[in-house]
C-alpha angles and dihedrals in degrees: 000000000000118000120233127186111241089238088067088057094048096257103100092148098063100084094055094038099048111011112039102029106135129241118177091343093309129104117241094249092057093048090052093046094049097043090228091145089067092064115098093218099058106107096204098058097105095048093042093050097045090053091046092052092045093049092046090056097044108035112108121238090241090059091050090051091052090052094046089053093057134066131308098278092056094041091051093051093045093051091051092051089048092049095046091052093037094230096179093181086081093058095106094044092050091047093051093050092048093050092047092053092195100150135043125247099008096088093076090058091051089054090050091053092050092048089051092051087056102195138129089251089060092049089053091054092050090047091052090050093052092045088056102040109029092070088057094084092174094057121083102192124132100314094122093052091045093052093047091051092047091050091053091048090049091055091045096046099035092240133130106218094135096051096087091051096048100042113121111283089005131133094290094053092046091050091048090053092048098050089039088066087056091056101261119138123250120260126200120212089239092056091051092049090050092051091051092047091053093055096043094044090050091053091045093052096051099040089056090057123092114273114269128209121247113267 
């Protein structure tokens, strides 16, 4: 998928407005990618989160498209805003970007968005991703985030899509062995489900609160 600077789409403001806004000396995209906002000792969590919720509710679809058409920082931020506001009209776009796996870091945000949508269609996208990339035992992409999101959806929907991936000596175990030889740490399915739950429960808690003004 070709990359296009938002300026070329008539939305030159979106990177500064939504992606690189600073919190405690860190740009928004880096805070989202690191999960720093989940830590109880980060002093900027309330301001950061209020702005995130507000932006997720007010950003225009055209602005989100401009961000999704650019590089990984913009795509990561757009996927978070889409997931927080549950803009399911972006499901196909998010799924295409996840399956293409063109850019680093942004894939985890796509998985977050799909987990937030919470439907069978989202489980099918995550299943298709794992079918494509778990057999690639020399590629460490977003397999952990995809499995965590799929496990959460299975629990929510009463389905068992993840079972065939996580069975003993199945695709997940083989992938873990393969990337382990490349120096990557092991991940258990339970750890990945927990990480997805932390992100989604965080978004659930804040989006159920009354709207707050920008500070």
